[in-house]
KOLDOTI-81931 format. One record per residue: chain; x, y, z of N, C-alpha, C in turn; residue in one letter. Coordinates in steps of 0.05 Angstrom, whole numbers, plus 5000, padded with zeros to 4 digits. Example, Ala and Ser with C-alpha at 12.3 -4.5 7.8 and 13.67 -1.06 7.14 Angstrom:
BEGIN
[A; [5264; 4886; 5156]; [5246; 4910; 5156]; [5264; 4934; 5156]; a]
[A; [5257; 4955; 5142]; [5273; 4979; 5143]; [5258; 5001; 5157]; s]
This chain:
BEGIN
[A; [6024; 8489; 7371]; [6011; 8475; 7394]; [6032; 8470; 7416]; x]
[A; [6056; 8462; 7407]; [6077; 8457; 7427]; [6084; 8483; 7442]; x]
[A; [6084; 8505; 7428]; [6089; 8531; 7441]; [6068; 8538; 7461]; x]
[A; [6043; 8532; 7455]; [6020; 8537; 7473]; [6023; 8520; 7498]; x]
[A; [6030; 8494; 7494]; [6033; 8476; 7517]; [6055; 8486; 7535]; x]
[A; [6078; 8495; 7523]; [6100; 8505; 7540]; [6091; 8530; 7555]; x]
[A; [6075; 8547; 7542]; [6066; 8571; 7556]; [6048; 8564; 7580]; x]
[A; [6029; 8544; 7575]; [6012; 8536; 7597]; [6027; 8523; 7620]; x]
[A; [6048; 8507; 7613]; [6065; 8495; 7633]; [6079; 8516; 7650]; x]
[A; [6089; 8537; 7637]; [6103; 8558; 7652]; [6084; 8573; 7670]; x]
[A; [6059; 8577; 7660]; [6039; 8591; 7677]; [6033; 8574; 7702]; x]
[A; [6030; 8547; 7698]; [6025; 8530; 7720]; [6047; 8530; 7741]; x]
[A; [6072; 8530; 7731]; [6095; 8531; 7749]; [6095; 8557; 7765]; x]
[A; [6091; 8579; 7751]; [6091; 8605; 7764]; [6068; 8607; 7785]; x]
[A; [6045; 8595; 7778]; [6023; 8595; 7797]; [6030; 8580; 7822]; x]
[A; [6042; 8556; 7818]; [6049; 8540; 7841]; [6070; 8554; 7858]; x]
[A; [6089; 8567; 7845]; [6109; 8582; 7860]; [6096; 8604; 7876]; x]
[A; [6076; 8617; 7864]; [6062; 8638; 7879]; [6047; 8628; 7903]; x]
[A; [6034; 8604; 7899]; [6020; 8592; 7922]; [6039; 8584; 7943]; x]
[A; [6063; 8573; 7935]; [6083; 8565; 7954]; [6092; 8589; 7970]; x]
[A; [6096; 8611; 7956]; [6105; 8635; 7970]; [6085; 8645; 7990]; x]
[A; [6058; 8642; 7983]; [6037; 8651; 8001]; [6037; 8633; 8026]; x]
[A; [6043; 8608; 8023]; [6044; 8590; 8047]; [6066; 8597; 8066]; x]
[A; [6088; 8609; 8054]; [6111; 8615; 8071]; [6108; 8642; 8086]; x]
[A; [6088; 8657; 8078]; [6084; 8684; 8091]; [6076; 8680; 8120]; x]
[A; [6090; 8693; 8138]; [6085; 8691; 8167]; [6071; 8717; 8176]; x]
[A; [6048; 8714; 8188]; [6033; 8737; 8198]; [6042; 8742; 8227]; x]
[A; [6054; 8765; 8231]; [6063; 8772; 8258]; [6041; 8785; 8274]; x]
[A; [6042; 8781; 8300]; [6022; 8794; 8318]; [6026; 8824; 8317]; x]
[A; [6005; 8839; 8325]; [6008; 8869; 8325]; [6029; 8877; 8346]; x]
[A; [6042; 8899; 8341]; [6062; 8910; 8359]; [6048; 8918; 8385]; x]
[A; [6061; 8915; 8408]; [6049; 8921; 8434]; [6042; 8951; 8437]; x]
[A; [6021; 8956; 8452]; [6013; 8983; 8458]; [6027; 8991; 8485]; x]
[A; [6047; 9007; 8483]; [6062; 9015; 8507]; [6064; 9046; 8508]; x]
[A; [6066; 9055; 8532]; [6069; 9084; 8537]; [6098; 9092; 8536]; x]
[A; [6107; 9101; 8513]; [6135; 9109; 8509]; [6137; 9139; 8508]; x]
[A; [6160; 9150; 8517]; [6164; 9179; 8516]; [6172; 9189; 8488]; x]
[A; [6171; 9172; 8468]; [6178; 9179; 8441]; [6163; 9160; 8422]; x]
[A; [6158; 9168; 8397]; [6144; 9150; 8379]; [6163; 9131; 8366]; x]
[A; [6155; 9106; 8361]; [6171; 9087; 8346]; [6171; 9096; 8317]; x]
[A; [6194; 9097; 8305]; [6197; 9107; 8278]; [6209; 9135; 8278]; x]
[A; [6215; 9146; 8301]; [6228; 9172; 8303]; [6256; 9171; 8293]; x]
[A; [6265; 9193; 8280]; [6293; 9196; 8270]; [6303; 9223; 8280]; x]
[A; [6324; 9222; 8295]; [6337; 9247; 8305]; [6364; 9249; 8290]; x]
[A; [6369; 9271; 8277]; [6394; 9275; 8262]; [6410; 9298; 8275]; x]
[A; [6435; 9292; 8280]; [6453; 9312; 8293]; [6477; 9318; 8275]; x]
[A; [6485; 9343; 8275]; [6509; 9351; 8262]; [6532; 9351; 8283]; x]
[A; [6554; 9339; 8276]; [6577; 9337; 8295]; [6598; 9358; 8288]; x]
[A; [6606; 9373; 8308]; [6626; 9394; 8304]; [6651; 9388; 8320]; x]
[A; [6674; 9391; 8307]; [6700; 9389; 8321]; [6710; 9418; 8322]; x]
[A; [6708; 9430; 8346]; [6712; 9459; 8347]; [6689; 9472; 8333]; x]
[A; [6695; 9488; 8312]; [6673; 9500; 8296]; [6670; 9488; 8269]; x]
[A; [6684; 9465; 8264]; [6683; 9452; 8238]; [6664; 9428; 8239]; x]
[A; [6645; 9428; 8220]; [6626; 9405; 8218]; [6641; 9381; 8207]; x]
[A; [6643; 9359; 8222]; [6659; 9337; 8213]; [6643; 9311; 8207]; x]
[A; [6617; 9312; 8214]; [6601; 9288; 8209]; [6572; 9291; 8218]; x]
[A; [6558; 9269; 8217]; [6530; 9268; 8224]; [6523; 9242; 8239]; x]
[A; [6505; 9244; 8258]; [6496; 9221; 8273]; [6466; 9220; 8272]; x]
[A; [6455; 9196; 8266]; [6427; 9192; 8265]; [6418; 9171; 8287]; x]
[A; [6398; 9178; 8302]; [6387; 9160; 8322]; [6359; 9152; 8313]; x]
[A; [6354; 9126; 8310]; [6329; 9116; 8300]; [6317; 9095; 8319]; x]
[A; [6291; 9093; 8318]; [6276; 9072; 8334]; [6258; 9057; 8315]; x]
[A; [6256; 9031; 8319]; [6238; 9014; 8303]; [6232; 8988; 8318]; x]
[A; [6210; 8975; 8310]; [6203; 8950; 8322]; [6220; 8928; 8309]; x]
[A; [6227; 8907; 8324]; [6242; 8884; 8314]; [6230; 8859; 8326]; x]
[A; [6225; 8839; 8308]; [6213; 8814; 8317]; [6236; 8795; 8323]; x]
[A; [6242; 8789; 8348]; [6265; 8773; 8357]; [6255; 8752; 8377]; x]
[A; [6262; 8727; 8371]; [6255; 8705; 8389]; [6225; 8705; 8395]; x]
[A; [6209; 8709; 8374]; [6180; 8708; 8376]; [6169; 8729; 8396]; x]
[A; [6183; 8751; 8397]; [6174; 8774; 8414]; [6181; 8800; 8400]; x]
[A; [6164; 8820; 8405]; [6170; 8847; 8395]; [6190; 8860; 8413]; x]
[A; [6212; 8870; 8402]; [6232; 8885; 8417]; [6233; 8913; 8404]; x]
[A; [6244; 8931; 8419]; [6248; 8958; 8408]; [6278; 8961; 8402]; x]
[A; [6283; 8967; 8377]; [6311; 8971; 8368]; [6317; 9001; 8368]; x]
[A; [6339; 9009; 8382]; [6348; 9037; 8382]; [6376; 9036; 8370]; x]
[A; [6380; 9052; 8349]; [6406; 9052; 8335]; [6417; 9080; 8331]; x]
[A; [6443; 9082; 8335]; [6458; 9106; 8328]; [6477; 9099; 8305]; x]
[A; [6476; 9114; 8284]; [6494; 9111; 8261]; [6509; 9137; 8258]; x]
[A; [6535; 9136; 8260]; [6552; 9161; 8259]; [6571; 9158; 8236]; x]
[A; [6571; 9178; 8218]; [6589; 9177; 8195]; [6603; 9204; 8192]; x]
[A; [6629; 9203; 8185]; [6643; 9228; 8179]; [6635; 9239; 8152]; x]
[A; [6639; 9265; 8149]; [6632; 9278; 8124]; [6656; 9278; 8105]; x]
[A; [6653; 9291; 8082]; [6674; 9291; 8062]; [6701; 9302; 8071]; x]
[A; [6699; 9323; 8088]; [6724; 9336; 8098]; [6740; 9316; 8115]; x]
[A; [6727; 9303; 8134]; [6742; 9286; 8152]; [6747; 9258; 8140]; x]
[A; [6728; 9249; 8123]; [6731; 9222; 8112]; [6757; 9218; 8096]; x]
[A; [6766; 9238; 8083]; [6791; 9235; 8068]; [6815; 9231; 8086]; x]
[A; [6813; 9240; 8111]; [6835; 9238; 8130]; [6831; 9215; 8150]; x]
[A; [6806; 9214; 8160]; [6800; 9195; 8182]; [6771; 9186; 8179]; x]
[A; [6766; 9167; 8161]; [6738; 9159; 8157]; [6726; 9146; 8182]; x]
[A; [6701; 9153; 8187]; [6687; 9142; 8210]; [6659; 9131; 8201]; x]
[A; [6653; 9107; 8209]; [6627; 9095; 8204]; [6620; 9076; 8227]; x]
[A; [6606; 9087; 8247]; [6601; 9072; 8271]; [6571; 9065; 8274]; x]
[A; [6566; 9041; 8284]; [6538; 9033; 8290]; [6537; 9024; 8318]; x]
[A; [6520; 9036; 8334]; [6515; 9027; 8361]; [6485; 9023; 8365]; x]
[A; [6477; 8999; 8372]; [6449; 8993; 8374]; [6443; 8975; 8398]; x]
[A; [6418; 8978; 8407]; [6410; 8961; 8430]; [6381; 8952; 8424]; x]
[A; [6376; 8927; 8433]; [6348; 8917; 8433]; [6338; 8918; 8462]; x]
[A; [6315; 8931; 8466]; [6305; 8934; 8493]; [6277; 8923; 8495]; x]
[A; [6270; 8916; 8520]; [6243; 8909; 8527]; [6226; 8935; 8525]; x]
[A; [6205; 8935; 8509]; [6190; 8960; 8505]; [6175; 8970; 8530]; x]
[A; [6170; 8951; 8549]; [6156; 8958; 8573]; [6175; 8972; 8593]; x]
[A; [6198; 8961; 8597]; [6217; 8971; 8618]; [6240; 8988; 8607]; x]
[A; [6244; 8986; 8580]; [6268; 8999; 8567]; [6294; 8988; 8578]; x]
[A; [6293; 8963; 8589]; [6318; 8950; 8597]; [6329; 8935; 8573]; x]
[A; [6356; 8936; 8570]; [6368; 8924; 8546]; [6368; 8894; 8547]; x]
[A; [6366; 8882; 8523]; [6369; 8853; 8519]; [6397; 8848; 8507]; x]
[A; [6403; 8863; 8487]; [6430; 8862; 8474]; [6440; 8890; 8468]; x]
[A; [6466; 8893; 8468]; [6478; 8919; 8461]; [6502; 8913; 8443]; x]
[A; [6501; 8923; 8419]; [6522; 8918; 8399]; [6536; 8944; 8391]; x]
[A; [6562; 8942; 8388]; [6578; 8965; 8380]; [6597; 8957; 8358]; x]
[A; [6594; 8969; 8334]; [6611; 8963; 8311]; [6624; 8990; 8304]; x]
[A; [6650; 8992; 8309]; [6665; 9017; 8304]; [6684; 9014; 8281]; x]
[A; [6683; 9033; 8263]; [6702; 9034; 8241]; [6713; 9063; 8240]; x]
[A; [6736; 9067; 8251]; [6748; 9093; 8254]; [6777; 9092; 8243]; x]
[A; [6780; 9102; 8219]; [6807; 9100; 8206]; [6814; 9071; 8203]; x]
[A; [6838; 9063; 8213]; [6846; 9035; 8212]; [6839; 9020; 8238]; x]
[A; [6822; 9032; 8254]; [6815; 9020; 8280]; [6786; 9009; 8277]; x]
[A; [6783; 8983; 8285]; [6757; 8970; 8282]; [6751; 8954; 8308]; x]
[A; [6726; 8956; 8316]; [6718; 8940; 8340]; [6690; 8929; 8334]; x]
[A; [6686; 8904; 8344]; [6660; 8891; 8342]; [6654; 8878; 8369]; x]
[A; [6635; 8890; 8383]; [6629; 8881; 8411]; [6599; 8875; 8414]; x]
[A; [6593; 8855; 8430]; [6565; 8848; 8436]; [6563; 8842; 8465]; x]
[A; [6544; 8855; 8478]; [6537; 8850; 8506]; [6509; 8839; 8508]; x]
[A; [6506; 8816; 8521]; [6480; 8804; 8524]; [6472; 8805; 8554]; x]
[A; [6448; 8814; 8559]; [6439; 8817; 8587]; [6421; 8794; 8595]; x]
[A; [6429; 8780; 8617]; [6414; 8758; 8628]; [6401; 8768; 8654]; x]
[A; [6376; 8776; 8652]; [6362; 8788; 8675]; [6353; 8768; 8695]; x]
[A; [6350; 8743; 8687]; [6342; 8722; 8705]; [6365; 8716; 8725]; x]
[A; [6390; 8716; 8715]; [6413; 8711; 8732]; [6428; 8736; 8740]; x]
[A; [6418; 8760; 8731]; [6430; 8786; 8737]; [6459; 8786; 8729]; x]
[A; [6464; 8779; 8704]; [6492; 8779; 8693]; [6491; 8791; 8664]; x]
[A; [6514; 8802; 8657]; [6518; 8811; 8629]; [6542; 8796; 8618]; x]
[A; [6540; 8788; 8593]; [6562; 8774; 8580]; [6572; 8791; 8557]; x]
[A; [6597; 8799; 8559]; [6610; 8817; 8539]; [6629; 8800; 8521]; x]
[A; [6626; 8804; 8495]; [6644; 8790; 8476]; [6655; 8810; 8456]; x]
[A; [6681; 8811; 8454]; [6694; 8827; 8434]; [6707; 8809; 8413]; x]
[A; [6697; 8812; 8389]; [6707; 8795; 8367]; [6736; 8804; 8359]; x]
[A; [6753; 8784; 8354]; [6780; 8790; 8345]; [6787; 8773; 8321]; x]
[A; [6801; 8784; 8302]; [6807; 8769; 8277]; [6831; 8751; 8281]; x]
[A; [6851; 8760; 8295]; [6876; 8745; 8295]; [6881; 8730; 8321]; x]
[A; [6862; 8731; 8339]; [6865; 8716; 8364]; [6838; 8710; 8376]; x]
[A; [6838; 8696; 8398]; [6813; 8687; 8411]; [6797; 8711; 8420]; x]
[A; [6770; 8708; 8418]; [6752; 8730; 8426]; [6756; 8736; 8456]; x]
[A; [6753; 8761; 8463]; [6754; 8769; 8491]; [6726; 8766; 8503]; x]
[A; [6723; 8752; 8525]; [6697; 8747; 8537]; [6698; 8754; 8567]; x]
[A; [6679; 8769; 8576]; [6676; 8776; 8604]; [6647; 8772; 8613]; x]
[A; [6644; 8763; 8637]; [6617; 8761; 8650]; [6618; 8776; 8676]; x]
[A; [6599; 8794; 8680]; [6599; 8809; 8705]; [6570; 8813; 8714]; x]
[A; [6568; 8820; 8740]; [6542; 8824; 8753]; [6529; 8851; 8745]; x]
[A; [6503; 8851; 8743]; [6488; 8875; 8738]; [6466; 8879; 8759]; x]
[A; [6455; 8902; 8759]; [6433; 8909; 8778]; [6407; 8912; 8762]; x]
[A; [6384; 8912; 8776]; [6359; 8914; 8762]; [6355; 8939; 8745]; x]
[A; [6370; 8960; 8751]; [6367; 8985; 8735]; [6391; 8991; 8718]; x]
[A; [6408; 8971; 8713]; [6431; 8975; 8696]; [6423; 8978; 8667]; x]
[A; [6435; 8998; 8653]; [6429; 9002; 8625]; [6454; 9009; 8610]; x]
[A; [6455; 9002; 8584]; [6477; 9011; 8567]; [6472; 9041; 8560]; x]
[A; [6492; 9053; 8548]; [6490; 9082; 8542]; [6467; 9089; 8524]; x]
[A; [6461; 9073; 8504]; [6440; 9079; 8485]; [6412; 9077; 8498]; x]
[A; [6407; 9054; 8511]; [6381; 9051; 8524]; [6378; 9071; 8547]; x]
[A; [6400; 9078; 8560]; [6399; 9098; 8581]; [6391; 9125; 8571]; x]
[A; [6402; 9133; 8548]; [6395; 9159; 8537]; [6365; 9161; 8531]; x]
[A; [6353; 9139; 8522]; [6324; 9140; 8516]; [6308; 9136; 8541]; x]
[A; [6318; 9122; 8561]; [6305; 9120; 8587]; [6303; 9147; 8600]; x]
[A; [6324; 9163; 8596]; [6323; 9190; 8608]; [6299; 9206; 8599]; x]
[A; [6289; 9200; 8575]; [6267; 9216; 8564]; [6241; 9209; 8579]; x]
[A; [6242; 9189; 8596]; [6219; 9182; 8612]; [6221; 9195; 8640]; x]
[A; [6244; 9207; 8646]; [6249; 9219; 8672]; [6240; 9248; 8673]; x]
[A; [6224; 9255; 8693]; [6215; 9282; 8697]; [6236; 9298; 8713]; x]
[A; [6254; 9311; 8698]; [6276; 9325; 8711]; [6266; 9352; 8721]; x]
[A; [6276; 9359; 8745]; [6272; 9386; 8756]; [6298; 9401; 8756]; x]
[A; [6297; 9427; 8751]; [6322; 9442; 8752]; [6335; 9442; 8780]; x]
[A; [6361; 9445; 8780]; [6376; 9447; 8805]; [6372; 9422; 8823]; x]
[A; [6373; 9399; 8811]; [6369; 9374; 8826]; [6391; 9354; 8818]; x]
[A; [6392; 9332; 8834]; [6412; 9311; 8829]; [6398; 9284; 8826]; x]
[A; [6406; 9268; 8806]; [6395; 9242; 8801]; [6418; 9222; 8798]; x]
[A; [6413; 9197; 8807]; [6434; 9177; 8806]; [6424; 9153; 8790]; x]
[A; [6443; 9143; 8773]; [6437; 9120; 8756]; [6461; 9102; 8755]; x]
[A; [6458; 9078; 8742]; [6480; 9060; 8737]; [6481; 9054; 8707]; x]
[A; [6504; 9057; 8695]; [6507; 9054; 8666]; [6529; 9035; 8660]; x]
[A; [6525; 9018; 8639]; [6546; 9000; 8629]; [6560; 9013; 8605]; x]
[A; [6587; 9014; 8606]; [6602; 9025; 8584]; [6630; 9012; 8585]; x]
[A; [6640; 9003; 8561]; [6667; 8991; 8560]; [6669; 8968; 8579]; x]
[A; [6649; 8950; 8579]; [6647; 8927; 8597]; [6651; 8933; 8626]; x]
[A; [6644; 8957; 8635]; [6646; 8965; 8663]; [6620; 8978; 8671]; x]
[A; [6615; 8977; 8697]; [6591; 8990; 8708]; [6600; 9017; 8722]; x]
[A; [6585; 9038; 8716]; [6591; 9064; 8726]; [6568; 9074; 8742]; x]
[A; [6573; 9086; 8766]; [6553; 9101; 8780]; [6553; 9129; 8767]; x]
[A; [6530; 9136; 8757]; [6528; 9161; 8742]; [6511; 9181; 8758]; x]
[A; [6522; 9204; 8764]; [6507; 9225; 8778]; [6501; 9247; 8757]; x]
[A; [6476; 9254; 8755]; [6467; 9274; 8737]; [6457; 9298; 8752]; x]
[A; [6471; 9321; 8749]; [6463; 9346; 8762]; [6449; 9364; 8742]; x]
[A; [6424; 9371; 8747]; [6410; 9389; 8729]; [6416; 9418; 8737]; x]
[A; [6418; 9434; 8717]; [6423; 9463; 8721]; [6398; 9479; 8715]; x]
[A; [6401; 9500; 8701]; [6378; 9517; 8694]; [6370; 9512; 8664]; x]
[A; [6348; 9523; 8657]; [6339; 9521; 8629]; [6352; 9543; 8612]; x]
[A; [6360; 9535; 8589]; [6372; 9554; 8570]; [6359; 9552; 8543]; x]
[A; [6363; 9571; 8526]; [6351; 9571; 8499]; [6373; 9564; 8480]; x]
[A; [6371; 9540; 8468]; [6391; 9530; 8449]; [6382; 9537; 8420]; x]
[A; [6400; 9551; 8406]; [6394; 9559; 8379]; [6399; 9536; 8359]; x]
[A; [6378; 9528; 8345]; [6379; 9507; 8324]; [6371; 9519; 8297]; x]
[A; [6386; 9512; 8277]; [6380; 9523; 8250]; [6352; 9519; 8241]; x]
[A; [6342; 9495; 8245]; [6315; 9488; 8235]; [6292; 9496; 8253]; x]
[A; [6298; 9501; 8278]; [6276; 9506; 8297]; [6278; 9532; 8313]; x]
[A; [6298; 9547; 8308]; [6302; 9572; 8324]; [6313; 9565; 8352]; x]
[A; [6304; 9582; 8371]; [6314; 9578; 8398]; [6294; 9559; 8413]; x]
[A; [6305; 9537; 8423]; [6289; 9517; 8437]; [6297; 9516; 8466]; x]
[A; [6277; 9520; 8484]; [6283; 9520; 8513]; [6291; 9491; 8521]; x]
[A; [6314; 9489; 8534]; [6326; 9463; 8540]; [6338; 9464; 8568]; x]
[A; [6335; 9441; 8582]; [6346; 9439; 8609]; [6374; 9427; 8607]; x]
[A; [6393; 9439; 8621]; [6421; 9430; 8620]; [6425; 9408; 8641]; x]
[A; [6438; 9386; 8633]; [6446; 9364; 8650]; [6476; 9361; 8650]; x]
[A; [6488; 9359; 8674]; [6516; 9355; 8677]; [6521; 9327; 8689]; x]
[A; [6528; 9307; 8672]; [6533; 9280; 8683]; [6562; 9277; 8693]; x]
[A; [6565; 9261; 8714]; [6591; 9255; 8725]; [6592; 9226; 8733]; x]
[A; [6611; 9211; 8721]; [6612; 9182; 8725]; [6632; 9175; 8746]; x]
[A; [6626; 9154; 8761]; [6645; 9144; 8782]; [6646; 9114; 8780]; x]
[A; [6670; 9103; 8778]; [6674; 9074; 8776]; [6692; 9064; 8799]; x]
[A; [6681; 9047; 8816]; [6696; 9036; 8838]; [6709; 9058; 8855]; x]
[A; [6693; 9079; 8860]; [6703; 9101; 8877]; [6720; 9121; 8864]; x]
[A; [6726; 9118; 8838]; [6744; 9136; 8824]; [6727; 9152; 8804]; x]
[A; [6728; 9178; 8807]; [6713; 9195; 8788]; [6727; 9196; 8762]; x]
[A; [6712; 9190; 8740]; [6724; 9189; 8713]; [6725; 9218; 8703]; x]
[A; [6748; 9228; 8697]; [6752; 9255; 8688]; [6766; 9255; 8661]; x]
[A; [6750; 9251; 8640]; [6762; 9250; 8613]; [6752; 9274; 8597]; x]
[A; [6747; 9296; 8610]; [6735; 9319; 8597]; [6706; 9322; 8605]; x]
[A; [6698; 9346; 8611]; [6671; 9351; 8620]; [6651; 9347; 8598]; x]
[A; [6627; 9339; 8606]; [6605; 9334; 8587]; [6581; 9349; 8597]; x]
[A; [6567; 9361; 8578]; [6542; 9374; 8584]; [6521; 9366; 8563]; x]
[A; [6496; 9362; 8572]; [6475; 9354; 8554]; [6451; 9373; 8559]; x]
[A; [6438; 9380; 8537]; [6414; 9396; 8538]; [6391; 9381; 8526]; x]
[A; [6368; 9380; 8541]; [6344; 9366; 8530]; [6321; 9386; 8530]; x]
[A; [6304; 9384; 8509]; [6282; 9402; 8506]; [6263; 9400; 8530]; x]
[A; [6254; 9423; 8539]; [6238; 9424; 8564]; [6209; 9414; 8560]; x]
[A; [6199; 9415; 8536]; [6172; 9407; 8530]; [6171; 9383; 8511]; x]
[A; [6148; 9371; 8510]; [6144; 9349; 8491]; [6160; 9325; 8498]; x]
[A; [6176; 9316; 8478]; [6190; 9290; 8480]; [6216; 9290; 8495]; x]
[A; [6225; 9312; 8505]; [6251; 9314; 8518]; [6273; 9304; 8499]; x]
[A; [6275; 9316; 8476]; [6295; 9309; 8456]; [6322; 9323; 8464]; x]
[A; [6344; 9308; 8461]; [6370; 9321; 8465]; [6374; 9341; 8442]; x]
[A; [6377; 9366; 8450]; [6382; 9387; 8430]; [6411; 9393; 8426]; x]
[A; [6428; 9388; 8446]; [6456; 9394; 8444]; [6472; 9377; 8463]; x]
[A; [6496; 9369; 8454]; [6515; 9355; 8471]; [6542; 9368; 8468]; x]
[A; [6556; 9372; 8490]; [6581; 9386; 8489]; [6601; 9370; 8506]; x]
[A; [6624; 9363; 8494]; [6646; 9349; 8507]; [6671; 9365; 8505]; x]
[A; [6683; 9372; 8527]; [6708; 9387; 8527]; [6731; 9368; 8532]; x]
[A; [6749; 9365; 8513]; [6772; 9347; 8515]; [6797; 9364; 8516]; x]
[A; [6820; 9351; 8523]; [6845; 9366; 8522]; [6853; 9375; 8494]; x]
[A; [6842; 9364; 8473]; [6850; 9371; 8446]; [6831; 9392; 8434]; x]
[A; [6805; 9389; 8438]; [6786; 9407; 8426]; [6759; 9401; 8439]; x]
[A; [6739; 9417; 8433]; [6712; 9411; 8442]; [6696; 9398; 8419]; x]
[A; [6679; 9380; 8427]; [6661; 9366; 8408]; [6633; 9373; 8414]; x]
[A; [6618; 9381; 8393]; [6590; 9389; 8398]; [6572; 9373; 8379]; x]
[A; [6549; 9365; 8389]; [6528; 9354; 8372]; [6504; 9373; 8374]; x]
[A; [6494; 9382; 8351]; [6471; 9400; 8351]; [6449; 9386; 8335]; x]
[A; [6424; 9387; 8346]; [6402; 9375; 8333]; [6396; 9389; 8306]; x]
[A; [6396; 9373; 8285]; [6392; 9383; 8258]; [6363; 9380; 8249]; x]
[A; [6351; 9356; 8255]; [6323; 9352; 8247]; [6311; 9330; 8263]; x]
[A; [6284; 9330; 8264]; [6268; 9309; 8277]; [6250; 9298; 8256]; x]
[A; [6251; 9273; 8250]; [6234; 9260; 8230]; [6217; 9238; 8242]; x]
[A; [6199; 9227; 8226]; [6182; 9206; 8236]; [6155; 9216; 8245]; x]
[A; [6139; 9199; 8258]; [6112; 9206; 8267]; [6112; 9231; 8284]; x]
[A; [6093; 9249; 8278]; [6090; 9273; 8294]; [6114; 9291; 8295]; x]
[A; [6130; 9291; 8273]; [6154; 9307; 8274]; [6149; 9337; 8275]; x]
[A; [6125; 9345; 8267]; [6118; 9374; 8268]; [6111; 9384; 8296]; x]
[A; [6104; 9365; 8314]; [6095; 9373; 8340]; [6114; 9363; 8363]; x]
[A; [6139; 9357; 8357]; [6156; 9344; 8377]; [6162; 9363; 8400]; x]
[A; [6160; 9389; 8396]; [6165; 9408; 8418]; [6140; 9414; 8434]; x]
[A; [6117; 9405; 8425]; [6092; 9412; 8439]; [6087; 9394; 8462]; x]
[A; [6070; 9403; 8480]; [6062; 9386; 8503]; [6044; 9364; 8492]; x]
[A; [6046; 9340; 8505]; [6029; 9318; 8497]; [6000; 9323; 8506]; x]
């Protein structure tokens, strides 16, 4: 009889715990219906080449995030070195931004870099009411570095800017001007479009892509750290199919490996 009573007592406790858990469940409102140039839940995977050697992989993902009682769109890049490079120079970088889903303007921009023995942890918060950005770089052995600077209505960080570009209807042989935040500085970015080319991808064959040549200028000085070229698919979602950076040491290429998530079979098709 004592064993039965103990069993009933345990069942009552478990039932109460279950009811308590149900009371703590928070029902979130539905995610907003917005016209985005890409589906939320998309995953873009790129192979990174140093010269002709594959040295790592980068994944770009989008998902909804419930922050401060509002739905935000989280865009994240995760870059990791592969086995060949990791033994010499391990890389595990996370760069992510929270954006307003309506405007694609950033709310926060975080960069966590782990490259060999070099580590950085930075957070930029955008105050659109006062048109300011607050940059904080965390330091272990000394006081955090803090900077506050003015921004413009169309200022974006590099990550939100790359996804904002997918909303832009580019025409070949044209010039477009933007403003981008990088390394706690504001850059005037000029993007010159070239002609359409067919980029060969292992998983998708030859994909027609428009070439973009960006050129950054900061305080009247053109930043020349190696030329950069970007190719975006001409149809459908305007996915970046290839990125090429020419540096004094070698060239770095990113090639689209796969597209995952909603509608991944039709990403090259017209909407």
